[in-house]
DOLUMKOL-282298 format. One record per residue: x, y, z of N, C-alpha, C in turn. Coordinates in steps of 0.001 Angstrom, whole numbers, padded with zeros to 6 digits, always signed. Each point is the difference from the previous one (the first is absolute). Layout:
<rs>
XYZXYZXYZ;...
</rs>
This chain:
<rs>
+000897-001115-000174-000832+001091+000136+000835+001325+000053;+001059-000288+000516+000943+001345-000016+000328+000445-001187;+000752-001083-000842-000028+000256-001363-000975+000988-000804;-001188-000681+000072-001027+000751-000767-000482+001514+000482;+000273+000086+001328+000009+001515+000567+000921+000851-000179;+001368-000357-000103+001205+000410-000363-000108+000469-001502;-000490-001061-000851+000286+000243-001360-001293+000612-000625;-000961+000561+000673-001247+000445-000556+000002+001248-000329;+001071+000869-000259-000271+001121-000697-000569+000215-001291;-000519+001213-000408-000556+000020-001121-000613-001211-000626;-001116-000592+000754-000792-001119+000173-001159+000433-000737;-000882-000702-000849-001269+000576-000218-001092-000993+000652;-000864+000685+000348-001174-000086+000913-001228-000339-001008;-000388-001371-000048-001036-000260-001172-001457-000251+000932;+000350-000262+001177-001464-000026+000770+000045-000303+001309;-000581+000628+000961-000006-000033+001588-001455-000369+000509;-000290-000317+001179-001035+000171+000520+000246-000468+001587;-001317+000005+000476+000138-000108+001816-001296-000945+000297;+000097-001028+000505-001108-000842+000566+000189-000851+001034;-000735-000293+000868+000329-000877+001287+000920+000131+000680;+000749+001350-000103+001279+000075+000780+001043-000446-000602;-000117+000027-001495+001170-000119-000874+000245+001023-000988;+001192+000538-000058+000129+000843-001039+000684-000799-001197;-000602-000034-001415+000532-000740-001225+000689+000924-000978;+001048-000322+000084+000731+000775-001171+000363-000771-001143;-000044+000736-001349+000443-000918-001345+000944+000975-000391;+001554-000374-000067+000692+000974-000377+001130-000589-000793;+000557+000656-001112+000924-000547-000852+001582+000484+000294;+000683-000802+000208+001434+000598+000602+000910-000137-000985;+000442+001276-000773+000942-000193-001063+001106-000411+000368;+000610+000329+001241+001401-000217+000280+000288-001802+000058;-001319-000552+000256+000277-001341+000074-000851-000900-001048;-000541+000992-001045-000933-000639-000981-000865-001019+000342;-000692+000291+000948-001120-000851+000769-001348+000917+000309;-001088-000663-000267-001555+000605+000641-000092-001022+001131;-000388+000956+001009-000070-000746+001216-001206+000843+000640;-000662-001078+000614-001581+000143+000666+000498-000255+001534;-000249+001255+000833+000230+000135+001381-000995-000221+000746;-000184-000418+001145-000964+000048+001006+000593+000466+001240;-000596+000891+000605+000745+000718+001330-001247+000114+001055;+000139-000921+000863-001260+000096+001176+000427+001107+000904;-001131+000842-000147-000021+001555+000927-001249-000084+000407;-000216+001002+001293-001238+000508+000257-000164+001291+000061;+001093+000832-000292+000240+001518-000347+000514+000421-001097;-000652+000638-000826+000570+000480-001408-000622+000903-000426;+000561+001131-000826-000529+001266-000544+000693-000218-001370;-001005+000567-001070+000348+000049-001146-000011+001362-000832;+000583+000429-000666+000160+001484-000718-001272-000161-000588;-000891+001164+000185-001380-000177-000705+000003+000264-001506;+001077+000381-000372+000254+000197-001411+000679-001375-001009;+000197-000997+001127+000555-001076-000473-001075-001081-001259;+000284-000144-001005-000895-000479-000930+000608-000687-001312;+000431-001249+000325+000709-000473-001179-000859-000199-001116;-001371+000336-000120-000600-000096-001155+000338+001445-000906;+000247+000933+000484+000103+001243-000712+001408+000579-000169;+000952-000589+001060+001426+000456-000185+000840-001042-000473;+000544-000107-001107+000507-000815-000730+001407+000578-000443;+000941-000738+000265+000680-000868+000971-000192+000458+001367;-000326-000521+001202+000096+000204+001218+001367-000161+000439;+001146+000662+000041+001286-000301+000402+000197+000155+001434;+000408-001122+000930+000200+000265+001338+001261-001038+000432;+000259+000403+001178+000784-001215+000592-000387-000293+001671;+000087-001067+000463-000308-000571+001314+001093+000151+000945;-000162+000481+001306+001070+000140+001058-001093-000750+001266;+000795-000459+000931-000246-000331+001240+000873+000452+001049;-000521+000683+001337+000968+000678+000788-000390-000332+001371;+000744-000458+000892-000097-000345+001476-000485+001215+000696;-001178+000153+000883-000477+000658+000457+000775+000530+001401;+000582-000885+000357+000850+000283+001260+000807+001374+000027;+000785+000045-000813+001160+001124-000184-000600+001183-000264;-001360+000092-000416-000659+000835-000930-000823+000899+000964;-000562-000682+001247-000996+000431+000554+000151-000058+001511;-000386+000778+000901+000253+000279+001354-001088-001052+000594;+000202-000649+001225-000874-000742+000660-000125+000193+001288;-001293-000160+000728-000189+000262+001292-000711-000959+000467;+000359-000849+000817-000603-001088+000839-000481-001328-000991;+001070+000080-001184-000157-001015-000861-001173+000562-001426;-000289+001055+000206-001062+000645-001067+000697+001096-000770;+000043-000136-001383+000468+000946-000655-000898+001504+000192;+000954+001089+000080-000600+001276+000510+000660+001133-001041;-000512+000777-000303+000293+001166-000869+001239+000770+000815;+000780+000419-000980+001321+000847+000497-000541+001486+000818;+000591+000246+001242-000401+001451+000528+000342+001128-000809;+000914-000048-000554+000699+001129-000867-001185+000037-001485;-000457+001291-000161-001048-000103-001129+000489-000134-001297;+001165+000473-000207+000555-000232-001506+000449-001756-000184;+000261-000469+001026+000119-001510-000109-001087-000738-000137;-000915+000533+000837-001483-000478-000315-000733-000031-001215;+000171+001176-000804-000508+000194-001022+000861-000809-001219;+001144-000236+000453+000687-000874-000950-000282-001297-000035;-000424-000535+001457-000313-001481-000219-001539+000080-000452;-000744+000701+000185-001550+000162-000552+000154-000074-001426;+000634+000681-000862+000330+000330-001535+000548-001351-000419;+000808-000770+000878+000548-001039-000571-000782-001192+000369;-001157+000111+000436-000935-001282+000249+000130-000595+001369;+001039+000346+000743+000647-000567+001278-001272+000038+001080;-000908+001110-000068-001134+000151+000658-000895-001125+000008;-000002-000833-000896-000831-001206-000025+000247-000878+001221;+001350-000052+000580+000396-000852+001020-000319+000595+001331;-000511+001148+000099-000052+000662+001424-001333-000846+000734;+000403+000117+001125-000981-000882+000942+000189-001483-000078;+000741-000403-000753+000347-001874-000650+001026-000140+000923;-000266-001365+000469+001145-000691+000927+001272-000130-000883;+001236+000458+000372+001147-000281-000604+000329-001436-000086;-000711-000801+000911+000528-001571+000110-000828-000675-001190;-001062+000495-000604-000863-000570-000754+000124+000654-001242;+000327+001017-000349+000206+000607-001278+001433+000721-000323;+000334-000734-000779+001970+000128-000154+000371+000887-001206;-000782-000124-000896+000445+000672-001542-000980+000912-000681;+000266+000627-000953-000753+000971-000541+000357-000254-001492;-001002-000340-000957+000362-000337-001378-000576+000991-000773;+000920+000629-001132-000473+001068-000976-000096-000487-001378;-000772+000184-000671+000242-000065-001396-000176+001520-000600;+001160+000603-000384+000263+001406-000316+000181-000007-001469;-000539+001229-000621+000343+000338-001169-000325+001479-000342;+001221+000686+000325+000071+001526+000242-000676+000367+001323;-001058-000532+000334-001032+000392+001197-000146-001563+000728;-000179-000086+001068-000249-001161+000777-001644-000369-000598;-000041-001417-000780-001070-000284-000687-000792-000783+001092;+000406-001084+000676-000147-000909+000922+000480+000047+001294;-000207+000174+001110+000798-000479+001259-000964-000794+001056;+000722-001077+000574-000878-000688+000850+000995-000636+001052;-000510-000463+001012+000767-000253+001387+000316-001540-000513;+000944-000616+000700+000255-001318-000166+000338-000475+001476;-000308-001210+000591+000354-000414+001190+001459-000892-000262;+000031-000516-001127+001089-001084-000196+000083-000201-001495;+001578-000079-000368+000188+000150-001390-000607-001298-000661;-000256-000915+000729-000577-001248-000612-001535+000392-000464;-000658+000876+000606-001252+000467-000823+000112+000601-001203;+001208+000000-000705+000197+000256-001569+000120-001043-000449;-000778-000716-001088-000017-001107-000545-000103-000100-001425;+000860-000768-000960-000010+000135-001450-001175-001154-000135;-001193+000741-000629-001048-000903-000416+000428-000661-001438;+000621+000527-000822+000304-000469-001507+001137+000725-000469;+000807-000443-000910+001115+000474-000574+000200-000567-001164;+000208+000998-001025+000411-000891-001351+001172+001316-000954;+000578-000783-000587+000679+000689-000961-000269+000860-000804;+000380+001174-000421-000727+001028-001031+000482-000360-001411;
</rs>
C-alpha cells in the first residue's frame, strides 16, 4: 500500500463514492501503469463540494496519509485544537479539525486525496483500513 500512496502523483480519478462506512476510489496510477480500486473504512469524511468526475476530465490528484499524533495536540487522550489562533486556523484549513474530540488511541491517521485543493479528506483508525479491491495493468 505504501508504494501505491507514494507513487500516486498525477493520478487520474475515474470514480469515487462513499457508502456503508467505506470510501471507494477508482484511480489510475501513471507511475505504476495500473488502475486500482481502493476501499477505505472510515466514519468521518469530507468531500470538496465541487468534486465531480463526470464534468472534470481528467481529474488529476495524488493520495497522502499522515499520522495525526505529531500534527495535533491531545488532552486526556483526545485530539484538541491548538490554543494559538493561527495554528488552529491552519489545522482547520488542512482538515485536521475532523479529528477534534476523537480519541487519539482510536483514530491514528488522516487520508487526503488532493488535486490542487483537498478533494477528499477522511480519518482512518489503522492503515489496514485501506485495502486494494481490484488492480489491473493499464
